[in-house]
N, C-alpha and C positions, 0 to 999 in steps of 0.2 A: 504494500500500500504506500503510495507516494503522498507527499504533503498536500498536493492538490485534492487527493481523495479525502483526506482528513478535513480540509476546508469545505469541500462539497458536503460532506456528512454533517458538519457543524451547521452549515446554512440550512440544510434540509430539516434539521430538528428545531430550527427557529432561533439560532444564535446569530449575533453580529460578529463578523470576523474583522480584525484589524491587526496591523503590524505594530509591535512594541516600539516605543520611541527609541531610536538609536540602536536598535538591535535587529538581528536577522530572524527573530522568532515571531510567530503569529499567535494571537490569542483569540479565543472565542468568548464573547461576553453576553450575559443576560442583561437586557436593557432595563428591566424592572429593578433588579437588586444591585446592578453594576458589579456583580461577582464574575469571575472569569476562570478559564482553564487555559493552559498553554498547549498549543498544537504541536505535537512532536514533528521534528523535521526529518528524522531518520529512525523509524521504528526498528528496533533490533530483533524483536521476536513477536510471536503470535500474542503473547500476554499483553504487550504494550498496546497493541491494536484494540484488544478487548477492553482494557482499562480505559483507554481514551473514549471509546464508544459509550461505555457505562457512565463515565464522568460527564460526557456531553449530554446524554439523556437526562441525568440527574440535574444538571445545571439548567437545562431547558424547562424541565417540569417543576422543580422546586425552587430554583434560583440559588442553590448552594453549590459553590465551587471551591477555589483555592482560599479565598478569604475566610469562608466559614470553616474550612478544614483546619485552619491555623488559629482558631479560637476567637476571631473577631466577631463582633455582634452586628447583626443587620438591624437597621432602624426602620 
């Protein structure tokens, strides 16, 4: 799976994709909660693909991504 496939998947589940400021990584963001997940640029194994798809679905449905995973509170 290439980065373009990850980006297409994120858009298909309803996330906004943007490039991180000054970096080569892309992020998928939920516009309601402003939470995000990082889109992998070179998935190394089958597990990373499944983990990304699960995280993208969770972010699209509940709004919880990296910020929530690291203990920050949503307002």
